[in-house]
DSSP file (Angstrom, degrees, kcal/mol; ACC not computed):
  #  RESIDUE AA STRUCTURE BP1 BP2  ACC     N-H-->O    O-->H-N    N-H-->O    O-->H-N    TCO  KAPPA ALPHA  PHI   PSI    X-CA   Y-CA   Z-CA
    1    1 A X              0   0    0      0, 0.0     2,-0.2     0, 0.0     0, 0.0   0.000 360.0 360.0 360.0 146.5  -26.3    7.8  -22.4
    2    2 A X     >  -     0   0    0      1,-0.1     4,-1.9     4,-0.0     3,-0.2  -0.491 360.0-110.3 -90.7 163.9  -25.7   11.5  -21.6
    3    3 A X  H  > S+     0   0    0      1,-0.2     4,-2.5     2,-0.2     5,-0.2   0.878 112.3  53.3 -63.7 -43.5  -23.0   12.8  -19.3
    4    4 A X  H  > S+     0   0    0      1,-0.2     4,-2.2     2,-0.2    -1,-0.2   0.881 109.7  50.1 -61.4 -35.3  -25.2   14.0  -16.4
    5    5 A X  H  > S+     0   0    0     -3,-0.2     4,-2.5     2,-0.2    -1,-0.2   0.922 111.5  47.3 -68.1 -42.9  -26.8   10.5  -16.1
    6    6 A X  H  X S+     0   0    0     -4,-1.9     4,-2.3     2,-0.2    -2,-0.2   0.884 111.5  51.7 -64.5 -38.0  -23.4    8.8  -16.1
    7    7 A X  H  X S+     0   0    0     -4,-2.5     4,-2.3     2,-0.2    -1,-0.2   0.916 110.7  47.8 -64.3 -43.0  -22.1   11.2  -13.5
    8    8 A X  H  X S+     0   0    0     -4,-2.2     4,-2.4     2,-0.2     5,-0.2   0.909 111.2  50.6 -64.3 -42.9  -25.2   10.5  -11.3
    9    9 A X  H  X S+     0   0    0     -4,-2.5     4,-2.4     1,-0.2    -2,-0.2   0.908 110.0  51.4 -62.1 -41.2  -24.8    6.7  -11.7
   10   10 A X  H  X S+     0   0    0     -4,-2.3     4,-2.5     2,-0.2    -2,-0.2   0.949 112.4  44.0 -60.0 -50.3  -21.1    7.0  -10.7
   11   11 A X  H  X S+     0   0    0     -4,-2.3     4,-2.5     1,-0.2     5,-0.2   0.873 113.6  50.3 -67.6 -36.9  -21.8    9.0   -7.5
   12   12 A X  H  X S+     0   0    0     -4,-2.4     4,-2.3     2,-0.2    -1,-0.2   0.919 112.7  47.3 -65.3 -42.7  -24.7    6.7   -6.5
   13   13 A X  H  X S+     0   0    0     -4,-2.4     4,-2.2    -5,-0.2    -2,-0.2   0.905 112.8  49.2 -65.4 -40.9  -22.5    3.6   -7.0
   14   14 A X  H  X S+     0   0    0     -4,-2.5     4,-2.3     2,-0.2    -2,-0.2   0.929 113.0  46.1 -64.7 -44.8  -19.6    5.1   -5.1
   15   15 A X  H  X S+     0   0    0     -4,-2.5     4,-2.3     1,-0.2    -1,-0.2   0.870 111.4  52.9 -65.9 -36.2  -21.8    6.2   -2.2
   16   16 A X  H  X S+     0   0    0     -4,-2.3     4,-2.4    -5,-0.2    -1,-0.2   0.899 109.3  49.4 -65.5 -39.7  -23.5    2.7   -2.2
   17   17 A X  H  X S+     0   0    0     -4,-2.2     4,-2.8     2,-0.2    -2,-0.2   0.926 111.3  48.6 -64.4 -44.2  -20.1    1.1   -2.0
   18   18 A X  H  X S+     0   0    0     -4,-2.3     4,-2.5     2,-0.2    -2,-0.2   0.900 112.3  49.0 -62.3 -40.5  -19.0    3.3    0.9
   19   19 A X  H  X S+     0   0    0     -4,-2.3     4,-2.0     2,-0.2    -1,-0.2   0.918 112.9  47.2 -65.5 -43.0  -22.3    2.6    2.7
   20   20 A X  H  X S+     0   0    0     -4,-2.4     4,-1.7     2,-0.2    -2,-0.2   0.924 113.6  48.0 -63.1 -44.5  -21.9   -1.2    2.2
   21   21 A X  H  X S+     0   0    0     -4,-2.8     4,-1.2     1,-0.2    -2,-0.2   0.907 112.1  48.8 -64.1 -42.3  -18.2   -1.1    3.3
   22   22 A X  H  < S+     0   0    0     -4,-2.5    -1,-0.2     1,-0.2    -2,-0.2   0.865 112.7  48.4 -66.2 -36.1  -19.0    0.9    6.4
   23   23 A X  H  < S+     0   0    0     -4,-2.0    -1,-0.2     1,-0.2    -2,-0.2   0.793 118.7  37.9 -75.0 -28.1  -21.9   -1.4    7.4
   24   24 A X  H  < S+     0   0    0     -4,-1.7     2,-0.3    -5,-0.1    -2,-0.2   0.463  97.6  91.3-105.5  -2.6  -19.9   -4.6    6.9
   25   25 A X  S  < S-     0   0    0     -4,-1.2     2,-0.2    -5,-0.1     3,-0.1  -0.658  78.3-112.6 -94.8 149.8  -16.4   -3.6    8.2
   26   26 A X        -     0   0    0     -2,-0.3    -2,-0.1     1,-0.1    -1,-0.1  -0.503  44.1 -97.1 -72.3 146.9  -15.3   -4.0   11.8
   27   27 A X        -     0   0    0     -2,-0.2     2,-0.5     1,-0.1    -1,-0.1  -0.370  38.3-114.9 -66.3 146.7  -14.7   -0.7   13.6
   28   28 A X        -     0   0    0     -3,-0.1     2,-0.9    -2,-0.0    -1,-0.1  -0.705  18.2-151.7 -85.5 126.8  -11.2    0.6   13.7
   29   29 A X    >   -     0   0    0     -2,-0.5     3,-1.5     1,-0.2     4,-0.2  -0.842   9.8-171.3 -98.5  99.7   -9.6    0.7   17.2
   30   30 A X  G >  S+     0   0    0     -2,-0.9     3,-0.6     1,-0.3    -1,-0.2   0.682  79.0  65.4 -68.8 -17.2   -7.1    3.5   16.9
   31   31 A X  G 3  S+     0   0    0      1,-0.2    -1,-0.3    -3,-0.1    -2,-0.0   0.682 106.2  42.0 -78.5 -16.4   -5.6    2.8   20.3
   32   32 A X  G <  S+     0   0    0     -3,-1.5     2,-0.2     2,-0.1    -1,-0.2   0.238  86.9 113.3-114.2  12.7   -4.3   -0.6   19.1
   33   33 A X  S <  S-     0   0    0     -3,-0.6     2,-0.1    -4,-0.2     3,-0.1  -0.584  75.2-106.6 -79.1 146.0   -3.0    0.4   15.7
   34   34 A X        -     0   0    0     -2,-0.2     2,-0.1     1,-0.1    -1,-0.1  -0.413  43.8 -95.7 -68.9 151.0    0.8    0.2   15.1
   35   35 A X        -     0   0    0      9,-0.2    11,-0.3     1,-0.1    12,-0.3  -0.423  22.8-151.8 -68.5 139.5    2.5    3.6   15.0
   36   36 A X  S    S+     0   0    0      1,-0.3     2,-0.4    -2,-0.1    -1,-0.1   0.912  89.2  17.5 -73.9 -44.2    3.1    5.0   11.6
   37   37 A X        -     0   0    0      2,-0.1    -1,-0.3    -3,-0.0     2,-0.1  -0.996  64.4-169.5-130.6 125.3    6.2    7.0   12.7
   38   38 A X    >   +     0   0    0     -2,-0.4     3,-0.7    -3,-0.2     2,-0.6  -0.297  23.4 162.6-110.3  47.4    7.9    6.1   15.9
   39   39 A X  T 3  S-     0   0    0      1,-0.2    -2,-0.1     2,-0.1     5,-0.0  -0.563  74.5 -17.9 -73.1 114.8   10.2    9.1   16.2
   40   40 A X  T 3  S+     0   0    0     -2,-0.6    -1,-0.2     1,-0.1    -2,-0.0   0.536 104.3 110.2  73.6   7.6   11.6    9.4   19.7
   41   41 A X  S <  S-     0   0    0     -3,-0.7    -2,-0.1     2,-0.3     3,-0.1   0.626  82.4-124.7 -89.8 -11.6    8.9    7.2   21.3
   42   42 A X  S    S+     0   0    0     -4,-0.4     2,-0.5     1,-0.3    -3,-0.1   0.415  78.2 112.1  83.3  -3.1   11.3    4.3   22.1
   43   43 A X        -     0   0    0     -5,-0.2    -2,-0.3     0, 0.0    -1,-0.3  -0.905  65.2-134.7-109.1 127.4    9.0    2.0   20.2
   44   44 A X        -     0   0    0     -2,-0.5    -9,-0.2    -3,-0.1     2,-0.1  -0.567  27.9-110.2 -77.8 140.9   10.2    0.5   17.0
   45   45 A X        -     0   0    0     -2,-0.2    -9,-0.1     1,-0.1    -1,-0.1  -0.409  17.7-143.6 -68.5 149.3    7.7    0.5   14.1
   46   46 A X  S    S+     0   0    0    -11,-0.3     2,-0.1    -2,-0.1    -1,-0.1   0.637  75.3  61.9 -90.2 -14.4    6.3   -2.9   13.2
   47   47 A X        -     0   0    0    -12,-0.3     2,-0.3   -11,-0.1    -2,-0.1  -0.430  58.2-178.8-104.7 179.5    6.1   -2.3    9.4
   48   48 A X        -     0   0    0     -2,-0.1     2,-0.3     5,-0.0     5,-0.1  -0.973  36.6 -80.6-165.2 172.7    8.6   -1.6    6.7
   49   49 A X    >   -     0   0    0     -2,-0.3     3,-1.8     1,-0.1     0, 0.0  -0.657  33.6-131.2 -85.9 140.8    9.0   -1.0    3.1
   50   50 A X  T 3  S+     0   0    0     -2,-0.3     3,-0.4     1,-0.3    -1,-0.1   0.733 107.0  56.7 -66.3 -21.0    9.0   -4.0    0.8
   51   51 A X  T 3  S+     0   0    0      1,-0.2    -1,-0.3     3,-0.0    -2,-0.0   0.499  90.0  76.9 -86.1  -3.8   12.1   -2.8   -1.0
   52   52 A X    <   +     0   0    0     -3,-1.8    -1,-0.2     2,-0.0     2,-0.2  -0.107  63.9 138.1 -98.9  36.8   14.1   -2.6    2.3
   53   53 A X              0   0    0     -3,-0.4    -3,-0.0     1,-0.1    -5,-0.0  -0.550 360.0 360.0 -81.9 149.3   14.7   -6.4    2.6
   54   54 A X              0   0    0     -2,-0.2    -1,-0.1     0, 0.0    -3,-0.0   0.401 360.0 360.0-104.5 360.0   18.1   -7.5    3.7
């Protein structure tokens, strides 16, 4: 197979995957997502780094 054909197959497959994922995923509600950085907001972040276990 030649390089332009492989490149086209790659991009078509990638776009098809993104279209499938977008069609089958629940919409993201950005108002109920946990804060990434809670600097000065008074709210503690809910996540942590896996290496920061006590």
